[in-house]
C-alpha positions as CSV (number, residue, x, y, z in Angstrom):
1,M,0.1,0.1,0.0
2,A,1.3,3.5,-0.9
3,A,2.0,5.9,1.8
4,S,-0.1,9.0,1.9
5,I,1.4,12.4,2.3
6,T,-0.7,15.2,3.8
7,T,0.2,18.9,3.3
8,V,-1.0,21.4,5.8
9,L,-1.0,25.0,4.8
10,V,-1.3,27.8,7.5
11,G,-2.3,31.3,6.6
12,H,-2.9,34.6,8.1
13,I,-5.6,37.1,6.8
14,V,-4.3,40.6,6.7
15,E,-6.9,43.3,6.9
16,E,-6.4,46.5,5.0
17,D,-6.1,48.5,8.2
18,E,-3.6,46.0,10.0
19,Q,-0.2,47.4,10.4
20,L,2.8,45.4,9.4
21,G,6.5,46.2,10.0
22,I,9.0,46.1,7.2
23,D,10.4,42.8,8.4
24,Q,7.0,41.2,8.4
25,L,6.3,42.5,5.0
26,C,9.6,41.2,3.7
27,E,8.9,37.8,5.2
28,L,5.4,37.6,3.8
29,C,6.5,38.4,0.3
30,A,10.0,36.7,0.5
31,V,11.7,39.9,-0.7
32,E,14.7,41.8,0.5
33,R,14.4,44.9,2.6
34,Q,16.1,47.0,-0.1
35,Q,13.4,46.1,-2.6
36,V,10.7,47.4,-0.3
37,L,12.6,50.5,0.4
38,E,12.9,51.1,-3.4
39,L,9.2,50.7,-3.8
40,V,8.5,53.2,-1.0
41,E,10.9,55.6,-2.5
42,E,9.1,55.2,-5.9
43,G,5.7,55.8,-4.3
44,V,4.5,52.3,-4.8
45,L,4.2,51.6,-1.1
46,E,3.2,54.0,1.5
47,A,4.3,53.8,5.1
48,A,1.8,54.9,7.7
49,P,2.2,57.0,9.4
50,P,4.6,58.7,7.0
51,G,8.3,58.4,8.0
52,Q,7.8,55.2,9.8
53,L,8.2,51.7,8.2
54,R,4.7,50.4,9.0
55,F,2.6,49.2,6.3
56,G,-1.2,48.3,5.7
57,G,-2.8,45.4,4.0
58,V,-3.0,47.5,0.7
59,S,0.9,47.6,0.7
60,L,1.0,43.9,1.1
61,R,-1.1,43.4,-1.9
62,R,0.9,46.0,-3.9
63,L,4.1,44.4,-2.9
64,R,2.9,40.9,-4.1
65,I,2.0,42.5,-7.4
66,A,5.3,44.3,-7.6
67,T,7.3,41.2,-6.8
68,R,5.6,39.1,-9.5
69,L,6.0,41.9,-12.1
70,R,9.7,42.2,-11.3
71,R,10.4,38.4,-11.1
72,D,8.3,37.2,-13.9
73,L,8.5,40.1,-16.4
74,G,11.6,41.9,-15.5
75,V,9.8,45.2,-14.9
76,N,11.8,47.9,-13.3
77,V,10.6,50.0,-10.3
78,A,9.3,52.8,-12.4
79,G,7.4,50.4,-14.6
80,V,6.0,48.6,-11.6
81,A,4.6,51.9,-10.2
82,L,2.9,52.6,-13.4
83,A,1.5,49.1,-13.9
84,I,0.1,49.1,-10.4
85,Q,-1.4,52.5,-10.8
86,L,-3.2,51.3,-14.1
87,L,-4.3,48.0,-12.6
88,E,-5.9,49.9,-9.8
89,R,-7.5,52.4,-12.1
90,I,-9.0,49.5,-14.1
91,E,-10.4,47.9,-10.9
92,A,-12.0,51.2,-9.9
93,L,-13.6,51.6,-13.3
94,E,-14.9,48.0,-13.3
95,R,-16.4,48.6,-9.8
96,D,-18.3,51.7,-11.1
97,L,-19.7,49.9,-14.2
98,P,-23.4,49.2,-13.9
99,R,-24.1,45.5,-13.3
């Protein structure tokens, strides 16, 4: 009889208003601190309150998108900023469409 392997996945739901430190953000997205700082400098990620390295759930979502764009497509930081801005604009327009 073949042995059965069970995989257990553990997750954490991050609310938009939940605050994450830069180290938590880096760990959740498996990125280096420098990459996060570049995205903050470019305006992709916003620290709240300004000047402190605390991030909300929106930043986590944006960082995951930015990571995929950079890793899979080789997009630079400025391109990531533009792509995320356009993606969010498309989402807003789709929400406003009558159903």
